[in-house]
N, C-alpha and C positions, 0 to 999 in steps of 0.2 A: 187465313190471312184476314185478320180483323182490322177494320178501318173505323172503329167506333169513336176514336178520339179526333178524327178528322186530319190526321197527319200522315196517313198511309199513302201508298202509291196511287190507289184509286181516287182518293180525295185530291191529291196533287194534280192528277190527270184531269179531273173534273174542274179544278180551279183554273188550269191552263186553258181548257176548252171554253170556259165561261169568259175568261179574259179576251180570248180571240173573238167570241161572239159579241161582246160589248164593244170592242174596238171596231169591228165591222159595222155595228149599228151606228157608232159615232161617225164613221166615214160616210155612211149612207145618208146621215142627216146633212152633212156638207154637200153631198151630191144633190140631195132633194132641194136644198136652198138654191143651188145654181140652176137646176132644171125649172123650178117654179118661177124664177126671174126671167127665163127665156120665153119670150112671147111666141116663138116659133115651135115650142114643144107641142106635140100633137096628143090626141086622146090615148093612143096606144102607148106612148112613152109614159104618160101620166098614170095610166092603169098599171103598167109594169112597175113603176116606182111605188105605187100604192101597195101592190102585192109584196114587194120587198120590205117596205116599211112595216107592214103587218107582221111579216116573219120576224123582223128585228124586234118588234114590240113583244111578240110571243116569247122570243128567246129571253128578253129582259125580264118579263114577268115570271118565266120559269126559273130564272136565276134568283130573282128576289124571293120567290116562294121557297126555293131550295135552301137558300141562306137563312131565311127567316125560320125555317123548320129546324135548323141546327142551333138556334139560339136557345139558351136555357129558359124554360118557362113559356116557350112559344106554343102557340096553338091557335085555333080559330077563335077569335073574340066574338062575343055576342054582337050581332048586327053585321058581321062580315059575311058577305055572301060568297058563294063559290065563284071562282074565276073561270072564264072560258078560254081555254088554250087550244081548242081544236081548230083545225084548218077549215077554211071556208069552202064553198062548193066548187070553186075553180081549182082546187088543189088536191 
């Protein structure tokens, strides 16, 4: 079951998962805007929001790296450093 051309079942499944992750990230941005406008938001809520935003950003970076790796002639350019996608100490 080769998926080298990016049109196989696994590629389609990955594309669907990426779309869900990006949509969830977009919805989280809207929630973040509302929460940050709320002067009654406490530190615990803001910390929880920060953790979710970090997760969404990690997903977006992972997707970008994955898609970039599928482009012809892609590879790490000189001056590009490694990206950190590991979870923080609270996770």
